[in-house]
mmCIF file of the N, C-alpha and C atoms, coordinates in Angstrom:
data_MODEL
# 
_entry.id   MODEL 
# 
loop_
_atom_site.group_PDB 
_atom_site.id 
_atom_site.type_symbol 
_atom_site.label_atom_id 
_atom_site.label_alt_id 
_atom_site.label_comp_id 
_atom_site.label_asym_id 
_atom_site.label_entity_id 
_atom_site.label_seq_id 
_atom_site.pdbx_PDB_ins_code 
_atom_site.Cartn_x 
_atom_site.Cartn_y 
_atom_site.Cartn_z 
_atom_site.occupancy 
_atom_site.B_iso_or_equiv 
_atom_site.pdbx_formal_charge 
_atom_site.auth_seq_id 
_atom_site.auth_comp_id 
_atom_site.auth_asym_id 
_atom_site.auth_atom_id 
_atom_site.pdbx_PDB_model_num 
ATOM 1   N N  . MET A 1 1  ? 29.845 -80.063 82.678  1.00 0.00 ? 1  MET A N  1 
ATOM 2   C CA . MET A 1 1  ? 30.531 -80.115 83.954  1.00 0.00 ? 1  MET A CA 1 
ATOM 3   C C  . MET A 1 1  ? 31.822 -80.881 83.726  1.00 0.00 ? 1  MET A C  1 
ATOM 4   N N  . ALA A 1 2  ? 32.932 -80.254 83.891  1.00 0.00 ? 2  ALA A N  1 
ATOM 5   C CA . ALA A 1 2  ? 34.233 -80.879 83.674  1.00 0.00 ? 2  ALA A CA 1 
ATOM 6   C C  . ALA A 1 2  ? 34.780 -81.441 84.980  1.00 0.00 ? 2  ALA A C  1 
ATOM 7   N N  . MET A 1 3  ? 35.404 -82.604 84.901  1.00 0.00 ? 3  MET A N  1 
ATOM 8   C CA . MET A 1 3  ? 36.030 -83.215 86.071  1.00 0.00 ? 3  MET A CA 1 
ATOM 9   C C  . MET A 1 3  ? 37.532 -83.047 85.920  1.00 0.00 ? 3  MET A C  1 
ATOM 10  N N  . ASP A 1 4  ? 38.181 -82.552 86.967  1.00 0.00 ? 4  ASP A N  1 
ATOM 11  C CA . ASP A 1 4  ? 39.619 -82.335 86.931  1.00 0.00 ? 4  ASP A CA 1 
ATOM 12  C C  . ASP A 1 4  ? 40.183 -82.721 88.283  1.00 0.00 ? 4  ASP A C  1 
ATOM 13  N N  . GLU A 1 5  ? 40.960 -83.806 88.326  1.00 0.00 ? 5  GLU A N  1 
ATOM 14  C CA . GLU A 1 5  ? 41.577 -84.274 89.563  1.00 0.00 ? 5  GLU A CA 1 
ATOM 15  C C  . GLU A 1 5  ? 40.560 -84.444 90.686  1.00 0.00 ? 5  GLU A C  1 
ATOM 16  N N  . GLY A 1 6  ? 39.414 -85.041 90.360  1.00 0.00 ? 6  GLY A N  1 
ATOM 17  C CA . GLY A 1 6  ? 38.399 -85.284 91.371  1.00 0.00 ? 6  GLY A CA 1 
ATOM 18  C C  . GLY A 1 6  ? 37.539 -84.081 91.690  1.00 0.00 ? 6  GLY A C  1 
ATOM 19  N N  . LYS A 1 7  ? 37.798 -82.967 91.037  1.00 0.00 ? 7  LYS A N  1 
ATOM 20  C CA . LYS A 1 7  ? 37.012 -81.762 91.277  1.00 0.00 ? 7  LYS A CA 1 
ATOM 21  C C  . LYS A 1 7  ? 36.113 -81.515 90.081  1.00 0.00 ? 7  LYS A C  1 
ATOM 22  N N  . MET A 1 8  ? 34.964 -80.928 90.346  1.00 0.00 ? 8  MET A N  1 
ATOM 23  C CA . MET A 1 8  ? 34.048 -80.592 89.267  1.00 0.00 ? 8  MET A CA 1 
ATOM 24  C C  . MET A 1 8  ? 34.172 -79.116 88.945  1.00 0.00 ? 8  MET A C  1 
ATOM 25  N N  . LYS A 1 9  ? 34.005 -78.802 87.682  1.00 0.00 ? 9  LYS A N  1 
ATOM 26  C CA . LYS A 1 9  ? 34.037 -77.408 87.268  1.00 0.00 ? 9  LYS A CA 1 
ATOM 27  C C  . LYS A 1 9  ? 32.771 -77.125 86.475  1.00 0.00 ? 9  LYS A C  1 
ATOM 28  N N  . ILE A 1 10 ? 32.015 -76.184 86.978  1.00 0.00 ? 10 ILE A N  1 
ATOM 29  C CA . ILE A 1 10 ? 30.814 -75.751 86.282  1.00 0.00 ? 10 ILE A CA 1 
ATOM 30  C C  . ILE A 1 10 ? 31.125 -74.395 85.677  1.00 0.00 ? 10 ILE A C  1 
ATOM 31  N N  . GLU A 1 11 ? 30.909 -74.277 84.381  1.00 0.00 ? 11 GLU A N  1 
ATOM 32  C CA . GLU A 1 11 ? 31.158 -72.989 83.732  1.00 0.00 ? 11 GLU A CA 1 
ATOM 33  C C  . GLU A 1 11 ? 30.237 -71.939 84.327  1.00 0.00 ? 11 GLU A C  1 
ATOM 34  N N  . LYS A 1 12 ? 30.749 -70.731 84.459  1.00 0.00 ? 12 LYS A N  1 
ATOM 35  C CA . LYS A 1 12 ? 29.951 -69.641 85.019  1.00 0.00 ? 12 LYS A CA 1 
ATOM 36  C C  . LYS A 1 12 ? 28.771 -69.350 84.096  1.00 0.00 ? 12 LYS A C  1 
ATOM 37  N N  . PHE A 1 13 ? 27.596 -69.219 84.711  1.00 0.00 ? 13 PHE A N  1 
ATOM 38  C CA . PHE A 1 13 ? 26.394 -68.894 83.950  1.00 0.00 ? 13 PHE A CA 1 
ATOM 39  C C  . PHE A 1 13 ? 26.417 -67.412 83.607  1.00 0.00 ? 13 PHE A C  1 
ATOM 40  N N  . ASP A 1 14 ? 26.351 -67.123 82.298  1.00 0.00 ? 14 ASP A N  1 
ATOM 41  C CA . ASP A 1 14 ? 26.429 -65.734 81.838  1.00 0.00 ? 14 ASP A CA 1 
ATOM 42  C C  . ASP A 1 14 ? 25.128 -65.252 81.206  1.00 0.00 ? 14 ASP A C  1 
ATOM 43  N N  . GLY A 1 15 ? 24.076 -66.037 81.394  1.00 0.00 ? 15 GLY A N  1 
ATOM 44  C CA . GLY A 1 15 ? 22.786 -65.667 80.822  1.00 0.00 ? 15 GLY A CA 1 
ATOM 45  C C  . GLY A 1 15 ? 22.410 -66.526 79.628  1.00 0.00 ? 15 GLY A C  1 
ATOM 46  N N  . ALA A 1 16 ? 23.343 -67.306 79.121  1.00 0.00 ? 16 ALA A N  1 
ATOM 47  C CA . ALA A 1 16 ? 23.082 -68.168 77.967  1.00 0.00 ? 16 ALA A CA 1 
ATOM 48  C C  . ALA A 1 16 ? 22.965 -69.624 78.413  1.00 0.00 ? 16 ALA A C  1 
ATOM 49  N N  . ASP A 1 17 ? 22.057 -70.354 77.801  1.00 0.00 ? 17 ASP A N  1 
ATOM 50  C CA . ASP A 1 17 ? 21.879 -71.792 78.030  1.00 0.00 ? 17 ASP A CA 1 
ATOM 51  C C  . ASP A 1 17 ? 21.575 -72.124 79.489  1.00 0.00 ? 17 ASP A C  1 
ATOM 52  N N  . PHE A 1 18 ? 20.541 -71.477 80.018  1.00 0.00 ? 18 PHE A N  1 
ATOM 53  C CA . PHE A 1 18 ? 20.139 -71.669 81.407  1.00 0.00 ? 18 PHE A CA 1 
ATOM 54  C C  . PHE A 1 18 ? 19.851 -73.136 81.724  1.00 0.00 ? 18 PHE A C  1 
ATOM 55  N N  . GLY A 1 19 ? 19.167 -73.832 80.836  1.00 0.00 ? 19 GLY A N  1 
ATOM 56  C CA . GLY A 1 19 ? 18.801 -75.226 81.084  1.00 0.00 ? 19 GLY A CA 1 
ATOM 57  C C  . GLY A 1 19 ? 20.008 -76.110 81.349  1.00 0.00 ? 19 GLY A C  1 
ATOM 58  N N  . PHE A 1 20 ? 21.057 -75.930 80.572  1.00 0.00 ? 20 PHE A N  1 
ATOM 59  C CA . PHE A 1 20 ? 22.270 -76.729 80.754  1.00 0.00 ? 20 PHE A CA 1 
ATOM 60  C C  . PHE A 1 20 ? 22.945 -76.389 82.074  1.00 0.00 ? 20 PHE A C  1 
ATOM 61  N N  . TRP A 1 21 ? 23.071 -75.089 82.374  1.00 0.00 ? 21 TRP A N  1 
ATOM 62  C CA . TRP A 1 21 ? 23.675 -74.665 83.644  1.00 0.00 ? 21 TRP A CA 1 
ATOM 63  C C  . TRP A 1 21 ? 22.872 -75.194 84.824  1.00 0.00 ? 21 TRP A C  1 
ATOM 64  N N  . LYS A 1 22 ? 21.543 -75.099 84.752  1.00 0.00 ? 22 LYS A N  1 
ATOM 65  C CA . LYS A 1 22 ? 20.684 -75.559 85.851  1.00 0.00 ? 22 LYS A CA 1 
ATOM 66  C C  . LYS A 1 22 ? 20.875 -77.054 86.095  1.00 0.00 ? 22 LYS A C  1 
ATOM 67  N N  . MET A 1 23 ? 20.950 -77.831 85.019  1.00 0.00 ? 23 MET A N  1 
ATOM 68  C CA . MET A 1 23 ? 21.171 -79.267 85.153  1.00 0.00 ? 23 MET A CA 1 
ATOM 69  C C  . MET A 1 23 ? 22.485 -79.534 85.881  1.00 0.00 ? 23 MET A C  1 
ATOM 70  N N  . GLN A 1 24 ? 23.538 -78.820 85.497  1.00 0.00 ? 24 GLN A N  1 
ATOM 71  C CA . GLN A 1 24 ? 24.842 -79.017 86.126  1.00 0.00 ? 24 GLN A CA 1 
ATOM 72  C C  . GLN A 1 24 ? 24.834 -78.632 87.605  1.00 0.00 ? 24 GLN A C  1 
ATOM 73  N N  . ILE A 1 25 ? 24.252 -77.495 87.951  1.00 0.00 ? 25 ILE A N  1 
ATOM 74  C CA . ILE A 1 25 ? 24.275 -77.048 89.339  1.00 0.00 ? 25 ILE A CA 1 
ATOM 75  C C  . ILE A 1 25 ? 23.396 -77.944 90.203  1.00 0.00 ? 25 ILE A C  1 
ATOM 76  N N  . GLU A 1 26 ? 22.274 -78.412 89.683  1.00 0.00 ? 26 GLU A N  1 
ATOM 77  C CA . GLU A 1 26 ? 21.441 -79.343 90.448  1.00 0.00 ? 26 GLU A CA 1 
ATOM 78  C C  . GLU A 1 26 ? 22.188 -80.650 90.694  1.00 0.00 ? 26 GLU A C  1 
ATOM 79  N N  . ASP A 1 27 ? 22.859 -81.169 89.677  1.00 0.00 ? 27 ASP A N  1 
ATOM 80  C CA . ASP A 1 27 ? 23.643 -82.395 89.851  1.00 0.00 ? 27 ASP A CA 1 
ATOM 81  C C  . ASP A 1 27 ? 24.730 -82.197 90.900  1.00 0.00 ? 27 ASP A C  1 
ATOM 82  N N  . TYR A 1 28 ? 25.393 -81.055 90.853  1.00 0.00 ? 28 TYR A N  1 
ATOM 83  C CA . TYR A 1 28 ? 26.438 -80.750 91.832  1.00 0.00 ? 28 TYR A CA 1 
ATOM 84  C C  . TYR A 1 28 ? 25.863 -80.712 93.248  1.00 0.00 ? 28 TYR A C  1 
ATOM 85  N N  . LEU A 1 29 ? 24.736 -80.028 93.427  1.00 0.00 ? 29 LEU A N  1 
ATOM 86  C CA . LEU A 1 29 ? 24.138 -79.931 94.761  1.00 0.00 ? 29 LEU A CA 1 
ATOM 87  C C  . LEU A 1 29 ? 23.726 -81.308 95.283  1.00 0.00 ? 29 LEU A C  1 
ATOM 88  N N  . TYR A 1 30 ? 23.203 -82.164 94.424  1.00 0.00 ? 30 TYR A N  1 
ATOM 89  C CA . TYR A 1 30 ? 22.861 -83.526 94.840  1.00 0.00 ? 30 TYR A CA 1 
ATOM 90  C C  . TYR A 1 30 ? 24.105 -84.291 95.268  1.00 0.00 ? 30 TYR A C  1 
ATOM 91  N N  . GLN A 1 31 ? 25.181 -84.175 94.513  1.00 0.00 ? 31 GLN A N  1 
ATOM 92  C CA . GLN A 1 31 ? 26.414 -84.887 94.862  1.00 0.00 ? 31 GLN A CA 1 
ATOM 93  C C  . GLN A 1 31 ? 26.985 -84.421 96.188  1.00 0.00 ? 31 GLN A C  1 
ATOM 94  N N  . LYS A 1 32 ? 26.763 -83.168 96.531  1.00 0.00 ? 32 LYS A N  1 
ATOM 95  C CA . LYS A 1 32 ? 27.289 -82.603 97.777  1.00 0.00 ? 32 LYS A CA 1 
ATOM 96  C C  . LYS A 1 32 ? 26.286 -82.676 98.924  1.00 0.00 ? 32 LYS A C  1 
ATOM 97  N N  . GLY A 1 33 ? 25.121 -83.282 98.697  1.00 0.00 ? 33 GLY A N  1 
ATOM 98  C CA . GLY A 1 33 ? 24.114 -83.405 99.747  1.00 0.00 ? 33 GLY A CA 1 
ATOM 99  C C  . GLY A 1 33 ? 23.442 -82.086 100.097 1.00 0.00 ? 33 GLY A C  1 
ATOM 100 N N  . MET A 1 34 ? 23.400 -81.167 99.150  1.00 0.00 ? 34 MET A N  1 
ATOM 101 C CA . MET A 1 34 ? 22.798 -79.854 99.386  1.00 0.00 ? 34 MET A CA 1 
ATOM 102 C C  . MET A 1 34 ? 21.554 -79.640 98.525  1.00 0.00 ? 34 MET A C  1 
ATOM 103 N N  . GLN A 1 35 ? 20.853 -80.706 98.175  1.00 0.00 ? 35 GLN A N  1 
ATOM 104 C CA . GLN A 1 35 ? 19.725 -80.606 97.263  1.00 0.00 ? 35 GLN A CA 1 
ATOM 105 C C  . GLN A 1 35 ? 18.421 -80.171 97.925  1.00 0.00 ? 35 GLN A C  1 
ATOM 106 N N  . GLU A 1 36 ? 18.256 -80.387 99.218  1.00 0.00 ? 36 GLU A N  1 
ATOM 107 C CA . GLU A 1 36 ? 16.994 -80.070 99.894  1.00 0.00 ? 36 GLU A CA 1 
ATOM 108 C C  . GLU A 1 36 ? 16.542 -78.625 99.688  1.00 0.00 ? 36 GLU A C  1 
ATOM 109 N N  . PRO A 1 37 ? 17.430 -77.637 99.768  1.00 0.00 ? 37 PRO A N  1 
ATOM 110 C CA . PRO A 1 37 ? 16.975 -76.257 99.575  1.00 0.00 ? 37 PRO A CA 1 
ATOM 111 C C  . PRO A 1 37 ? 16.368 -75.976 98.200  1.00 0.00 ? 37 PRO A C  1 
ATOM 112 N N  . LEU A 1 38 ? 16.629 -76.817 97.215  1.00 0.00 ? 38 LEU A N  1 
ATOM 113 C CA . LEU A 1 38 ? 16.028 -76.628 95.898  1.00 0.00 ? 38 LEU A CA 1 
ATOM 114 C C  . LEU A 1 38 ? 14.511 -76.717 95.958  1.00 0.00 ? 38 LEU A C  1 
ATOM 115 N N  . THR A 1 39 ? 13.989 -77.468 96.926  1.00 0.00 ? 39 THR A N  1 
ATOM 116 C CA . THR A 1 39 ? 12.539 -77.633 97.060  1.00 0.00 ? 39 THR A CA 1 
ATOM 117 C C  . THR A 1 39 ? 11.901 -76.481 97.823  1.00 0.00 ? 39 THR A C  1 
ATOM 118 N N  . GLY A 1 40 ? 12.679 -75.818 98.663  1.00 0.00 ? 40 GLY A N  1 
ATOM 119 C CA . GLY A 1 40 ? 12.139 -74.753 99.496  1.00 0.00 ? 40 GLY A CA 1 
ATOM 120 C C  . GLY A 1 40 ? 11.398 -75.253 100.714 1.00 0.00 ? 40 GLY A C  1 
ATOM 121 N N  . ARG A 1 41 ? 11.421 -76.568 100.944 1.00 0.00 ? 41 ARG A N  1 
ATOM 122 C CA . ARG A 1 41 ? 10.703 -77.158 102.084 1.00 0.00 ? 41 ARG A CA 1 
ATOM 123 C C  . ARG A 1 41 ? 11.691 -77.786 103.057 1.00 0.00 ? 41 ARG A C  1 
ATOM 124 N N  . LYS A 1 42 ? 11.703 -77.281 104.272 1.00 0.00 ? 42 LYS A N  1 
ATOM 125 C CA . LYS A 1 42 ? 12.574 -77.818 105.316 1.00 0.00 ? 42 LYS A CA 1 
ATOM 126 C C  . LYS A 1 42 ? 12.052 -79.184 105.748 1.00 0.00 ? 42 LYS A C  1 
ATOM 127 N N  . PRO A 1 43 ? 12.920 -80.189 105.786 1.00 0.00 ? 43 PRO A N  1 
ATOM 128 C CA . PRO A 1 43 ? 12.495 -81.495 106.304 1.00 0.00 ? 43 PRO A CA 1 
ATOM 129 C C  . PRO A 1 43 ? 12.035 -81.351 107.761 1.00 0.00 ? 43 PRO A C  1 
ATOM 130 N N  . GLU A 1 44 ? 10.973 -82.042 108.117 1.00 0.00 ? 44 GLU A N  1 
ATOM 131 C CA . GLU A 1 44 ? 10.404 -81.920 109.462 1.00 0.00 ? 44 GLU A CA 1 
ATOM 132 C C  . GLU A 1 44 ? 11.417 -82.212 110.554 1.00 0.00 ? 44 GLU A C  1 
ATOM 133 N N  . ALA A 1 45 ? 12.286 -83.173 110.326 1.00 0.00 ? 45 ALA A N  1 
ATOM 134 C CA . ALA A 1 45 ? 13.242 -83.580 111.358 1.00 0.00 ? 45 ALA A CA 1 
ATOM 135 C C  . ALA A 1 45 ? 14.425 -82.620 111.492 1.00 0.00 ? 45 ALA A C  1 
ATOM 136 N N  . MET A 1 46 ? 14.540 -81.658 110.602 1.00 0.00 ? 46 MET A N  1 
ATOM 137 C CA . MET A 1 46 ? 15.690 -80.757 110.617 1.00 0.00 ? 46 MET A CA 1 
ATOM 138 C C  . MET A 1 46 ? 15.381 -79.516 111.454 1.00 0.00 ? 46 MET A C  1 
ATOM 139 N N  . LYS A 1 47 ? 16.353 -79.128 112.261 1.00 0.00 ? 47 LYS A N  1 
ATOM 140 C CA . LYS A 1 47 ? 16.208 -77.911 113.062 1.00 0.00 ? 47 LYS A CA 1 
ATOM 141 C C  . LYS A 1 47 ? 16.301 -76.689 112.151 1.00 0.00 ? 47 LYS A C  1 
ATOM 142 N N  . GLU A 1 48 ? 15.694 -75.608 112.594 1.00 0.00 ? 48 GLU A N  1 
ATOM 143 C CA . GLU A 1 48 ? 15.666 -74.379 111.789 1.00 0.00 ? 48 GLU A CA 1 
ATOM 144 C C  . GLU A 1 48 ? 17.068 -73.843 111.497 1.00 0.00 ? 48 GLU A C  1 
ATOM 145 N N  . ASP A 1 49 ? 17.951 -73.875 112.494 1.00 0.00 ? 49 ASP A N  1 
ATOM 146 C CA . ASP A 1 49 ? 19.306 -73.364 112.265 1.00 0.00 ? 49 ASP A CA 1 
ATOM 147 C C  . ASP A 1 49 ? 20.083 -74.250 111.298 1.00 0.00 ? 49 ASP A C  1 
ATOM 148 N N  . GLU A 1 50 ? 19.842 -75.564 111.331 1.00 0.00 ? 50 GLU A N  1 
ATOM 149 C CA . GLU A 1 50 ? 20.484 -76.476 110.379 1.00 0.00 ? 50 GLU A CA 1 
ATOM 150 C C  . GLU A 1 50 ? 19.984 -76.195 108.960 1.00 0.00 ? 50 GLU A C  1 
ATOM 151 N N  . TRP A 1 51 ? 18.673 -75.954 108.859 1.00 0.00 ? 51 TRP A N  1 
ATOM 152 C CA . TRP A 1 51 ? 18.074 -75.647 107.561 1.00 0.00 ? 51 TRP A CA 1 
ATOM 153 C C  . TRP A 1 51 ? 18.650 -74.353 106.991 1.00 0.00 ? 51 TRP A C  1 
ATOM 154 N N  . SER A 1 52 ? 18.736 -73.330 107.822 1.00 0.00 ? 52 SER A N  1 
ATOM 155 C CA . SER A 1 52 ? 19.277 -72.041 107.379 1.00 0.00 ? 52 SER A CA 1 
ATOM 156 C C  . SER A 1 52 ? 20.712 -72.193 106.896 1.00 0.00 ? 52 SER A C  1 
ATOM 157 N N  . PHE A 1 53 ? 21.501 -72.981 107.625 1.00 0.00 ? 53 PHE A N  1 
ATOM 158 C CA . PHE A 1 53 ? 22.895 -73.204 107.243 1.00 0.00 ? 53 PHE A CA 1 
ATOM 159 C C  . PHE A 1 53 ? 22.985 -73.960 105.917 1.00 0.00 ? 53 PHE A C  1 
ATOM 160 N N  . LEU A 1 54 ? 22.189 -75.012 105.758 1.00 0.00 ? 54 LEU A N  1 
ATOM 161 C CA . LEU A 1 54 ? 22.199 -75.790 104.517 1.00 0.00 ? 54 LEU A CA 1 
ATOM 162 C C  . LEU A 1 54 ? 21.752 -74.929 103.339 1.00 0.00 ? 54 LEU A C  1 
ATOM 163 N N  . ASP A 1 55 ? 20.711 -74.140 103.541 1.00 0.00 ? 55 ASP A N  1 
ATOM 164 C CA . ASP A 1 55 ? 20.224 -73.269 102.474 1.00 0.00 ? 55 ASP A CA 1 
ATOM 165 C C  . ASP A 1 55 ? 21.295 -72.258 102.074 1.00 0.00 ? 55 ASP A C  1 
ATOM 166 N N  . ARG A 1 56 ? 21.992 -71.710 103.049 1.00 0.00 ? 56 ARG A N  1 
ATOM 167 C CA . ARG A 1 56 ? 23.042 -70.725 102.763 1.00 0.00 ? 56 ARG A CA 1 
ATOM 168 C C  . ARG A 1 56 ? 24.217 -71.368 102.028 1.00 0.00 ? 56 ARG A C  1 
ATOM 169 N N  . LYS A 1 57 ? 24.550 -72.618 102.384 1.00 0.00 ? 57 LYS A N  1 
ATOM 170 C CA . LYS A 1 57 ? 25.616 -73.333 101.671 1.00 0.00 ? 57 LYS A CA 1 
ATOM 171 C C  . LYS A 1 57 ? 25.239 -73.540 100.206 1.00 0.00 ? 57 LYS A C  1 
ATOM 172 N N  . ALA A 1 58 ? 24.009 -73.975 99.968  1.00 0.00 ? 58 ALA A N  1 
ATOM 173 C CA . ALA A 1 58 ? 23.552 -74.205 98.600  1.00 0.00 ? 58 ALA A CA 1 
ATOM 174 C C  . ALA A 1 58 ? 23.515 -72.894 97.821  1.00 0.00 ? 58 ALA A C  1 
ATOM 175 N N  . LEU A 1 59 ? 23.014 -71.842 98.446  1.00 0.00 ? 59 LEU A N  1 
ATOM 176 C CA . LEU A 1 59 ? 22.961 -70.535 97.800  1.00 0.00 ? 59 LEU A CA 1 
ATOM 177 C C  . LEU A 1 59 ? 24.364 -70.063 97.422  1.00 0.00 ? 59 LEU A C  1 
ATOM 178 N N  . GLY A 1 60 ? 25.307 -70.238 98.324  1.00 0.00 ? 60 GLY A N  1 
ATOM 179 C CA . GLY A 1 60 ? 26.689 -69.851 98.049  1.00 0.00 ? 60 GLY A CA 1 
ATOM 180 C C  . GLY A 1 60 ? 27.293 -70.645 96.908  1.00 0.00 ? 60 GLY A C  1 
ATOM 181 N N  . ALA A 1 61 ? 27.020 -71.949 96.874  1.00 0.00 ? 61 ALA A N  1 
ATOM 182 C CA . ALA A 1 61 ? 27.539 -72.787 95.789  1.00 0.00 ? 61 ALA A CA 1 
ATOM 183 C C  . ALA A 1 61 ? 26.992 -72.319 94.448  1.00 0.00 ? 61 ALA A C  1 
ATOM 184 N N  . ILE A 1 62 ? 25.726 -71.966 94.423  1.00 0.00 ? 62 ILE A N  1 
ATOM 185 C CA . ILE A 1 62 ? 25.113 -71.489 93.180  1.00 0.00 ? 62 ILE A CA 1 
ATOM 186 C C  . ILE A 1 62 ? 25.720 -70.152 92.770  1.00 0.00 ? 62 ILE A C  1 
ATOM 187 N N  . ARG A 1 63 ? 25.824 -69.229 93.708  1.00 0.00 ? 63 ARG A N  1 
ATOM 188 C CA . ARG A 1 63 ? 26.368 -67.902 93.389  1.00 0.00 ? 63 ARG A CA 1 
ATOM 189 C C  . ARG A 1 63 ? 27.783 -67.977 92.821  1.00 0.00 ? 63 ARG A C  1 
ATOM 190 N N  . LEU A 1 64 ? 28.566 -68.934 93.278  1.00 0.00 ? 64 LEU A N  1 
ATOM 191 C CA . LEU A 1 64 ? 29.937 -69.071 92.787  1.00 0.00 ? 64 LEU A CA 1 
ATOM 192 C C  . LEU A 1 64 ? 30.003 -69.503 91.326  1.00 0.00 ? 64 LEU A C  1 
ATOM 193 N N  . THR A 1 65 ? 28.878 -69.953 90.784  1.00 0.00 ? 65 THR A N  1 
ATOM 194 C CA . THR A 1 65 ? 28.853 -70.381 89.381  1.00 0.00 ? 65 THR A CA 1 
ATOM 195 C C  . THR A 1 65 ? 28.197 -69.345 88.477  1.00 0.00 ? 65 THR A C  1 
ATOM 196 N N  . LEU A 1 66 ? 28.033 -68.130 88.969  1.00 0.00 ? 66 LEU A N  1 
ATOM 197 C CA . LEU A 1 66 ? 27.402 -67.071 88.184  1.00 0.00 ? 66 LEU A CA 1 
ATOM 198 C C  . LEU A 1 66 ? 28.438 -66.042 87.743  1.00 0.00 ? 66 LEU A C  1 
ATOM 199 N N  . SER A 1 67 ? 28.275 -65.541 86.533  1.00 0.00 ? 67 SER A N  1 
ATOM 200 C CA . SER A 1 67 ? 29.150 -64.455 86.082  1.00 0.00 ? 67 SER A CA 1 
ATOM 201 C C  . SER A 1 67 ? 28.842 -63.207 86.907  1.00 0.00 ? 67 SER A C  1 
ATOM 202 N N  . ARG A 1 68 ? 29.732 -62.265 86.878  1.00 0.00 ? 68 ARG A N  1 
ATOM 203 C CA . ARG A 1 68 ? 29.564 -61.023 87.652  1.00 0.00 ? 68 ARG A CA 1 
ATOM 204 C C  . ARG A 1 68 ? 28.248 -60.319 87.298  1.00 0.00 ? 68 ARG A C  1 
ATOM 205 N N  . ASN A 1 69 ? 27.940 -60.216 86.016  1.00 0.00 ? 69 ASN A N  1 
ATOM 206 C CA . ASN A 1 69 ? 26.716 -59.522 85.596  1.00 0.00 ? 69 ASN A CA 1 
ATOM 207 C C  . ASN A 1 69 ? 25.463 -60.224 86.092  1.00 0.00 ? 69 ASN A C  1 
ATOM 208 N N  . VAL A 1 70 ? 25.430 -61.531 86.010  1.00 0.00 ? 70 VAL A N  1 
ATOM 209 C CA . VAL A 1 70 ? 24.269 -62.280 86.481  1.00 0.00 ? 70 VAL A CA 1 
ATOM 210 C C  . VAL A 1 70 ? 24.176 -62.184 87.999  1.00 0.00 ? 70 VAL A C  1 
ATOM 211 N N  . ALA A 1 71 ? 25.290 -62.342 88.690  1.00 0.00 ? 71 ALA A N  1 
ATOM 212 C CA . ALA A 1 71 ? 25.296 -62.269 90.154  1.00 0.00 ? 71 ALA A CA 1 
ATOM 213 C C  . ALA A 1 71 ? 24.802 -60.907 90.630  1.00 0.00 ? 71 ALA A C  1 
ATOM 214 N N  . PHE A 1 72 ? 25.186 -59.854 89.957  1.00 0.00 ? 72 PHE A N  1 
ATOM 215 C CA . PHE A 1 72 ? 24.742 -58.510 90.324  1.00 0.00 ? 72 PHE A CA 1 
ATOM 216 C C  . PHE A 1 72 ? 23.222 -58.409 90.260  1.00 0.00 ? 72 PHE A C  1 
ATOM 217 N N  . ASN A 1 73 ? 22.622 -59.042 89.255  1.00 0.00 ? 73 ASN A N  1 
ATOM 218 C CA . ASN A 1 73 ? 21.171 -58.967 89.063  1.00 0.00 ? 73 ASN A CA 1 
ATOM 219 C C  . ASN A 1 73 ? 20.373 -59.781 90.071  1.00 0.00 ? 73 ASN A C  1 
ATOM 220 N N  . ILE A 1 74 ? 21.007 -60.726 90.746  1.00 0.00 ? 74 ILE A N  1 
ATOM 221 C CA . ILE A 1 74 ? 20.271 -61.569 91.701  1.00 0.00 ? 74 ILE A CA 1 
ATOM 222 C C  . ILE A 1 74 ? 20.768 -61.369 93.132  1.00 0.00 ? 74 ILE A C  1 
ATOM 223 N N  . ALA A 1 75 ? 21.555 -60.357 93.368  1.00 0.00 ? 75 ALA A N  1 
ATOM 224 C CA . ALA A 1 75 ? 22.177 -60.147 94.679  1.00 0.00 ? 75 ALA A CA 1 
ATOM 225 C C  . ALA A 1 75 ? 21.162 -60.056 95.812  1.00 0.00 ? 75 ALA A C  1 
ATOM 226 N N  . LYS A 1 76 ? 19.946 -59.635 95.531  1.00 0.00 ? 76 LYS A N  1 
ATOM 227 C CA . LYS A 1 76 ? 18.944 -59.474 96.585  1.00 0.00 ? 76 LYS A CA 1 
ATOM 228 C C  . LYS A 1 76 ? 18.328 -60.802 97.037  1.00 0.00 ? 76 LYS A C  1 
ATOM 229 N N  . GLU A 1 77 ? 18.501 -61.862 96.275  1.00 0.00 ? 77 GLU A N  1 
ATOM 230 C CA . GLU A 1 77 ? 17.914 -63.160 96.625  1.00 0.00 ? 77 GLU A CA 1 
ATOM 231 C C  . GLU A 1 77 ? 18.626 -63.735 97.839  1.00 0.00 ? 77 GLU A C  1 
ATOM 232 N N  . LYS A 1 78 ? 17.860 -64.193 98.823  1.00 0.00 ? 78 LYS A N  1 
ATOM 233 C CA . LYS A 1 78 ? 18.433 -64.662 100.087 1.00 0.00 ? 78 LYS A CA 1 
ATOM 234 C C  . LYS A 1 78 ? 18.226 -66.151 100.346 1.00 0.00 ? 78 LYS A C  1 
ATOM 235 N N  . THR A 1 79 ? 17.478 -66.831 99.465  1.00 0.00 ? 79 THR A N  1 
ATOM 236 C CA . THR A 1 79 ? 17.274 -68.270 99.627  1.00 0.00 ? 79 THR A CA 1 
ATOM 237 C C  . THR A 1 79 ? 17.527 -68.977 98.299  1.00 0.00 ? 79 THR A C  1 
ATOM 238 N N  . THR A 1 80 ? 17.833 -70.248 98.395  1.00 0.00 ? 80 THR A N  1 
ATOM 239 C CA . THR A 1 80 ? 18.091 -71.044 97.196  1.00 0.00 ? 80 THR A CA 1 
ATOM 240 C C  . THR A 1 80 ? 16.869 -71.094 96.297  1.00 0.00 ? 80 THR A C  1 
ATOM 241 N N  . VAL A 1 81 ? 15.711 -71.358 96.880  1.00 0.00 ? 81 VAL A N  1 
ATOM 242 C CA . VAL A 1 81 ? 14.501 -71.513 96.065  1.00 0.00 ? 81 VAL A CA 1 
ATOM 243 C C  . VAL A 1 81 ? 14.125 -70.200 95.370  1.00 0.00 ? 81 VAL A C  1 
ATOM 244 N N  . SER A 1 82 ? 14.356 -69.069 95.995  1.00 0.00 ? 82 SER A N  1 
ATOM 245 C CA . SER A 1 82 ? 14.031 -67.796 95.337  1.00 0.00 ? 82 SER A CA 1 
ATOM 246 C C  . SER A 1 82 ? 15.003 -67.499 94.198  1.00 0.00 ? 82 SER A C  1 
ATOM 247 N N  . LEU A 1 83 ? 16.201 -68.005 94.303  1.00 0.00 ? 83 LEU A N  1 
ATOM 248 C CA . LEU A 1 83 ? 17.202 -67.801 93.260  1.00 0.00 ? 83 LEU A CA 1 
ATOM 249 C C  . LEU A 1 83 ? 16.931 -68.676 92.046  1.00 0.00 ? 83 LEU A C  1 
ATOM 250 N N  . MET A 1 84 ? 16.515 -69.902 92.273  1.00 0.00 ? 84 MET A N  1 
ATOM 251 C CA . MET A 1 84 ? 16.331 -70.851 91.181  1.00 0.00 ? 84 MET A CA 1 
ATOM 252 C C  . MET A 1 84 ? 14.968 -70.689 90.537  1.00 0.00 ? 84 MET A C  1 
# 
C-alpha cells in the first residue's frame, strides 16, 4: 500500500498474491471505518438502511481495487462478505 500526499494506493488485484491484496484492502477499510461489512453481521444498534449503505460503500471500495478481469468474474456479488 503506497502513501502519496496523504492518499493510499492499493495496487489492483489481478489474481496474483491474494493474501497481500486482502491485507491491504482490510487495512484500508479499517482506516476508513468501513470494516463492519467484512464480518457480514449488522451491529444491533445500526438501522438496516445505514447497514446497506455502509456495506455498499465497502463493496465499492473493494471493487475499485480489482483489475478488469477479476471484477468481471465477481460482478454478481452484491455484498462485501460474499465478495471476500
